[in-house]
Structure formats: structure tokens, C-alpha cells
N, C-alpha and C positions, 0 to 999 in steps of 0.2 A: 261576246264571249271570247276570253283570251286567258292564257295562263297568268296566274297572280291577280286576276280581277275578282271582285266580289259583287255578285248580283245584288241589286237593291231589292229588298222585300221587307214587309212588316207583318207577316203572318203572325198573329198573336192571340189565338184562342186562349182564354184565360180561365183557369180552374183554381179556386181558392179552397183550401182545406184547413181544418183545425190543426193544432200543433200537438205533437206527442212522439214518443219513441217508436211505438208500434203502429202499423197501418190502421189497426182498429181504433187507435187514439187520434186519428186524423180524419174525422168525418167531413163529408161534403158541406161546404159553407155557401159557395157561390160560383156561378159561371157567368162570364160576361164577354161580349165580343161585338165587333162591328167591321164592316168593310170601310175603306176610306184611305188606302195608301198610307202616306206619311202622317195622316191625321189619326190613324188607329191608336197609337200609344197615347196621344193627347186626349182623345175622346174617352177612352177607357179610364184614364187617370182622372179626368174631370168628373166622371160619374162616380168613381170610387170615393173621391173627396166629398161629393154631395151626400153620399150615403154614410160614410164613416165619420166625417167631421161635422156635418150639419144635420144628421139624423133623417135624411130624406128616404122615402120608400123607393124601391127600384123604379117604379113608374115616374115618380117625381124627379128622380135623378136623370132618367132618360129624357124627360121633357125640359130640363133646365137649359137656359141659353148657353151656347158654346162659343169658343174662340178657336182659331187655328193659327199657330205661329208658322211663319214662312222663313225665307232666307233673311239674314241680317236682322233688321229691326221691324220687318213687316209683320203685321198681324191682322187677320180677318176676324171680324166680330159679327155675330148675328145681330140684326137690327135691334133686338130687344136689349142689347148691351150698349146702345147709344146713350148719350148723355154723360153723366159723371164718369162712367167707366172709360168711354172713348176719350173724353177730354183729359182724364188723368194719365192715360197711356201716352197720348200725344205730348203732354207736358213733360213726360219723361223721355221723349225722343223717339217714340215708336211711330212707324208709318201705318196708321190705322185705316182700314178699308171696311166700311159697313156693307154687309151682304144681306140679302133677303132672309127673313126668318124661315125656318122649317125646310131648308133645301138639303138635298142629298150631299152637298159639298161638306156638310158637317156630320157625315156618317149615318149610321142606322143601328144604334145600340139595341141589343137584347140582353136581358138579365134574368137569371133564375137564382133566387137567394133563399136559403133555409133560415128562417127566423129562429130565435132561441127556443120558442115553444114547439118547433118542428114543422110549422106551417111553411109551405113553399110559396113565395111571392114572386111575381114576374113584372117585367117592364118591357114594353115594345115601342120602338121609335116610329113616329109618324112622319119622319123625314123621308122615308121610303116605305114601300109595302113591307110590313113586318108583323110578326106575331111571336109572343113568348108563351110557351105552355109548360106546365109542370103537373106531374101526377104523383 
């Protein structure tokens, strides 16, 4: 700690709401979060892409294989991303390291999402002890 220094942190509990001018026009849509240091923004973004672009449920998004970018061209992949994904990244100059599947190194996402019909759906990660509950 010193003057002019910025502490490193990635605290990023995420709350997504609808859009509108008044607070009543911005209803709860989703909350998502994970521990994981510098991986937090990466893991949250990966799960959001799974849900929004590929139509996955919260649980399917949480269970999807993950990657974690490091310094320079280094990237860690869960073993389930071996094969064409790893080869393609290596061909593009990345330094790929395959990691065991389902380890806490890839976070522990939990999600609560309100579906268009009002039903709350959850997802909880088995990479660590986790549970997602909605009422």
C-alpha cells in the first residue's frame, strides 16, 4: 500500500435488470457471480455468452467447459476443451495448458435468472461446494 497505487481486485457481484426510464421499468432479470480472482470477469462473461448467445439454461451455462486467459499468450483450458479447440489456439500462437476438469481454478459460478414467464431458474457450480436457491 502506497500513495498513487491501486490495489488489485475483481469483486464483481453482477445484477442484471431490464431497461426503462423508471425503477419500476427495470425489473430483476439475473444475478451471477463467482470467486476466482482475475478469472471472475472471464467466467461470468463465458456463462453470459452461453445463456444469451447459445440459449443455455443457467445450469447448462455453469457446467460448460471454461478457459482462463493469463499473461501474454498463455491460456488454461479445462480438459474437456482439448482437441480441436486446443490445437486451433496453439496454431494461432497461444501457449495452451490443459487443466483437470471441474477444478476450483475455474471458479464457482452461481446464477439466479428470471425467465420471461416469471419462473426463477438457478445454476450452481460443482467445481466447488455451491448451491443456488430462488424463491
